[in-house]
N, C-alpha and C positions, 0 to 999 in steps of 0.2 A: 654445566648445571644452569638451569633457568633462574635468573634473578627476578624473583616474584615481585619484590617491592619496586624494582625498576619498571617492570611491566605495568604495575598498578599506577605508577606516576605517569607513564605515557598514556595509559587509558584515561586518566582523569583530565590530562591536558587536551586530548582529542575530544573528550565528552564536552568540556567547557566550550571549546571552539565550535563544534558542530551545532550544539544546542543554542549557542549564542548568536548564530547567524540570523539577521533580521530581514524581513519579518518571519520567514520560515524557509524550508527547503522544497516548496511546492514545485513540481516539474514544470520547467519552462520559465521560472521566475529568476530574477537576478540572484536571490539567495541560493537557489538550486545550482546555478552556474558557479557561484563562489564555492559551494561545497565540492563540486566536481573538480574544480581547479586545485583545491586543498588536497583532495585524495590523490589526484594525479601527481602532484609535486612530491607527496610523501613516498609514493611507490617509486618514482624516478630516483629520489635520493637513496633508496635502498638498492638501486641497480636493476630494477625490473624494466622490461620493455612495456610501454604503456600505449594503448589504443584509446583515443578519446574522440572517435569519429562522431559527428553530429547527426541527429535525425530531426525531422520536423515534428513539432508538437503544438499544443494550444494552451495558452495561459489566459487568465481573465482578471478583470478588476470589477469590484462591485461597490456601489455607493449606497446600497440598501434598497429596500422595497417598502411599499405602502399600499394599504387597502383603505379607501375612503368611501363615504356615502352611507356608512352605518352609524347607528346612534352612539356607539362607543368606539374608541380606538382599540385596534387589535394588532398585536405584534406579529409580523410575518418576516421571513428572511428570503433572500435571493438564493435560488438553487445554483450551485456551482456550474459555471459555463452556460447559464441561461442567456438567451438573447434578451436585449432590452425591450421594454414595451411601455406604452401609455394608453391603456384601453378603458373606455367607458362603455359598459354593456350590462345586460341582464345577468344576474348571478343565478346559476343553477348548480345542482349537486347530485353526485352519484356515489354509491358505496360498493358496487360490485361490477364485474365485467359485463354481466347481463344488462344491468342498468345503463352502463356506459354505451353498450351497443344500441340500446333503444333511445338514447338521449338525442334531442335536437340541440347540439352544442355549437354549431358553426357560428363563429363570431362572438360567442358569449364567454363570460368568465366562469370557469368550471371548477367547482370545489370537489376534490376527491377525498373521501374519508372512509373509515371502516375497513372491511376486509381487503379492499383493493389496495390499501396502503399498508398491508401487514409487514412487508419487507421491502428493502431497497431494490429497485429494479436494476438489472444488469444493463449496461449501455447497449444500445441497439446493434452495434457492430463488434461487440466483444466476442472473440473467436474461441476462447478457452472454455467458457462455461456460460450458457445462456438458456435458462429454462423456457419451455414453450409458453407457459403462462405469461412470463414477462414479455416475450416477443408479441403475444397477442394483445396485451394491454397497450403497448407502444404503437402497434399497428392500428388499433382502433382509434387511439388518440390522434394519430396522424390523419386518419380518414375523416374524423369529425371536425378537425381544424378549429378548436376553440381559440378565442383571442388570447387567452392566457389561463394558466392553471394555478390553483392553490391546493397543496397537498397537506393534509393533516395526518401526522404520523405519531406512532406510539412513543410513550415516555420510557419504554424499556427496549431499546433498539437491539443491542447485541450484535446482530449481523452487520451493522454499519458502524461498528466500534461503539464507543460510549457516548456518542452524540445524542442529545435529547432536547428537542426533537431532532430527527435526522432527515436529510433531504431524500425524498423518494427518487429523484432524478439527479444523476451526476453524469452528464452526457453532452459533450460538445458536438455530437452529430444529431442531436434532437433539436428541432427548430421551433418548437412551441415554447414561448416564454413561461417560466415556472418559478413559483415561490413555494415555501413550505412553512408550516406552523405546527404548534402542539395540538394534540387531540382536544384539549380543553378549548383552545382557540377555534378549532374546527367546529365544535358544537355551537359555539357562540355565533360563528359566521352562518351556520346552517339555519339558524333561527330567522334569517332574513332572505331566504331564497325567493327569487322573483323580483327583488329590489334591483334598481340600477346602481351599480358601484363603479368605482374607478380603481384599476389595478396599475400601479406604477412599479416597474422594475428597472432600476438604474444600474446597468452593467455594460461591460464591453469585453468582447472576445479579442484576444491578441495572439496572432500567429507568432511562434517563438521557435527557438532551437534548443535542443538539450542533447545530452550525451551520457552513455554509460562510461565507466572508467574500468578498462580491462587491463590488468597487469599480468605479464607472463614471464616465465623463466624456463628455458629449455632444459630437459634432462637428457639422459642417454637414449631414451625412447621417445617417439612422438606420442605414445599413449600418455594420458595425463590424468591428474586429479584436479577437479574444479571446485573451488570454494566460491560462494556467492552470498551477498547480502544486499538489500536495497537501501539507498541513502536518501531517497525522496521522502517527503512527509505529506500528510493531509494538511488542509488549510488550518492556520491558526494553532499549530501545535509545535512545541520545541522538538518533539519526536525523539525522546531519549531512549525509551525501551523500544519504540517503533520508529526508526530502527538504527539510531546512532550506535547503539551497543553492538549491533551486528557488524557494521563496517569497521568499528574500532577493533573487533576481534580479527577481521581481515588484515588490518594494518599491523597488529601485534604479531600475528602468525607470519606475515610476510617478513617482518623484521627477524624473527627467530629462524626463518629459513633462508635468509638472504645469502649466507655463506655456505649453504648446503648444496651439494650437487647430487641429488637423488637420481635413481634410474628413471623414474617417471617425471614427465614434464609437469609444470604447475601453472594453472590458470586461475586467476583471482578476479571475479567479476563484482564490481560495485554497480548493481542494477539501478536504473533511473526510470521510475514509472510504475512501481508496484501499486502505489496509491493513486495513480492517474487513470482516468476512465479508459484511455486508449491502450494502456500497457505498452507504450511506445518503445521502451528500452528492451523489453522481452521480444517484441516483434522484430526490432532492429537486430538483436543478437541472432535470432533464428534465421533471418534473411542473410546475414553476413557470415555466420559461423555454423549454420545448421548442418552443412556437409561434414563437419568434423565431430558431430555428436557421437559417432560410433567409436571414436578414439578415447572417449572418457571412461576410465576405469571406475570412478566414483565421483558423483556430484554431491556437494555438501552445502545445504542452505542454512543460513543463520538468521533468525528473525525473532526478536523478543527475548533473547538470552540476557541473563544478568539481572533480572528483577530481584530486588533484595529480599523479598519474602518468598522463600522456597527455592528449591534447586531448579536447574534447567533440565529439560527432558529431550531425549533423542529417540528417533524412530527410523525404521528401515522401509525401503520401497524397492522391490525387485532385486535385492541383494542375495547372493548365494549364502548358504549357511556358513561356509568357511569365512566369507567376508564379514558377516555379522559377528562371528566369534572373534575375529581380529580386532574389530572395533570395540567390542565389549572388553577385550583384554587390555586395551589402551585406556579406556574410560573408567575401568574399575578402580584405578589408582587415584581418581579425583573425588573430591567431597561434594561437588556441586553439579555433577552430571549423572542423571539417572535415566533408565529406559522408561519411555512413556508411550502414550497412545499416538497413533498416526493422525496427522492433520493434513488437509488437502487444499489449503487456500494460499499457499506460498509460492515463491518463484521456482521451487524445485519441481512443481507440477509440469512445467513445460519440458523438463527432462524426463520425468516419469512417463509422460504421454509419448515420448520418443524412445521408450525402452532403455533408458540409461539408469543403471543402478544408483540409488540416491540414499542419502542420509540427511535428515532434517533435525535442526536444533531449535527449540523454542522454550518459553517458560512453562514449567509445570502448572503455573497458575494462569495460563492464557485465557481460559474461559472467564475467570474473574476480571482479568485485565480488559477484556473486550467489552465488559459492561460497566467499567468504572474509570478507565484511563485512556485506552487507545483512541486516537483521532481527536483528542481534546487538549486544552491548555494545561491539563493536569499531568501530562506525560513529561515530567521534569527530571533533570539529572539526579536529583536526590533519591530517585527510585532505583537507581542503578548501583549495583555492587561491583566496584572495579576489581576486587579480588576474584569474583566469578569470571569477569572478562579475561583477566590474566590467565586463570586456570584453563578456561576453554581454549584460548589461543595456544597455550603450551600443549594441551592434549591434541589439538589438530596438527600442530607441528610434529609431534611424536607419531601421529597416525600416518603422516606422509612418509616418515622414515621407516615405519613398520611395513607399509604397503609397498615401498620401494625395495 
C-alpha cells in the first residue's frame, strides 16, 4: 500500500529544494547544473542507472538596457540572449511586415510595434515548430541590418507565458541587438520617430554546458515505458508549477518502482531545455537515443501537474483504444486526474512526431496559468498541491504495473 503522507512529505522537500535554487534553473546556468546534480543523485540513491551526458548550450547575463535622447525616460528591457550594443542613430518605426520590407533600416534604431509584435517569434533555427511568417520577419530583419531593435509587445501575452510585456525575440542565434518594452512605452517612443537616440544593451552571451538526467531500470523486455518532465525554468521564476512539480512526480514514481521488476523496462527523462530557445536537451536526446524510439510502448509527459486550483488533466496521442482504456482504468481511482483536451506544446511532441504513443499530463487550468503565472516570479511553491503530486506518482507507478 502506498504511504500517501510519506510521499507528500518527500514532494514538499523536493519542492522546497528545487524552487529554492538561486537565482533560477535557467538552462546553462549554475543553478541549472545544481538542479541536475540533485536529480541525478536522487535517482542513483534509488538504484537507477543514470546518464548525465553533457551538451553545449548558451547562457547569458544582462545588466539592463536604456534608451536615451528622448524628452522622458522610458523603461526598456534586454531581450534574452541579445548581443550587447551601444548605438547612436536615427529612430525609425514599423508595424507590419510590409512596412519592414520597405524600410531603410540599415544602421538605425528600429522600433517594432503593432501587428508585427502580436506573438513571440520562434527562434530562427527551431526545428520542431516554426511558422512561415516568423521566418519571414526574422529574414527581413537580418537583411535590413538595423543597429538595434526595440520591440513593443502586448500586455496580454498568453503564448509567451504570463510575462507582460514579453520579449518578441528569445534567440541566441539572432545577431541583431534587441530590447523590448510595453505597448504603452512603444507608443511614447513612436512619438519621436526621426530623432537621434542612443540604444544601450548591456549583456553578454556565455557558452555553457548542460545535461539531461536520464534514469533507467531494465525489465525483462527491452521494450520500455518512458516518463518525462523538464526541470529547467524561464528567467527569474522559481518554476514551481512549470515544472518542479513534474520532475518531483518523476522522483516519487521512481521511488515507488525502485523495488519492482516489471516486464517492461523503465526510462525516466528529466529534460533540460524546454524553456530554452535551442531545445538543447530534446535535440541531444534525439541524437543519442533516437534509434530506440521504436522500443517505447508509451511515453508520458508531465508538465504543470499539481496546481492547487482544479484537477490535473491527461490526454492521448496515437494510443490504441485498448491502451487508452487501460490508462483510464488506472486513473479512474484518483481524485485529481481527469481526462482533458489535447495540448501540443510540450516535450511529448518530439515523441508524437516520431509515431510513439503518448500520454500527457498537465493542469486542467493551464490556459489560465499561461496568462497569470507561467514564466513569472509568481510561479511559487505555494501554488502546488503535494497531495496531487503524490497521487499522480502513485497512479503512474500503478500504470507501469498494469502495462507490464
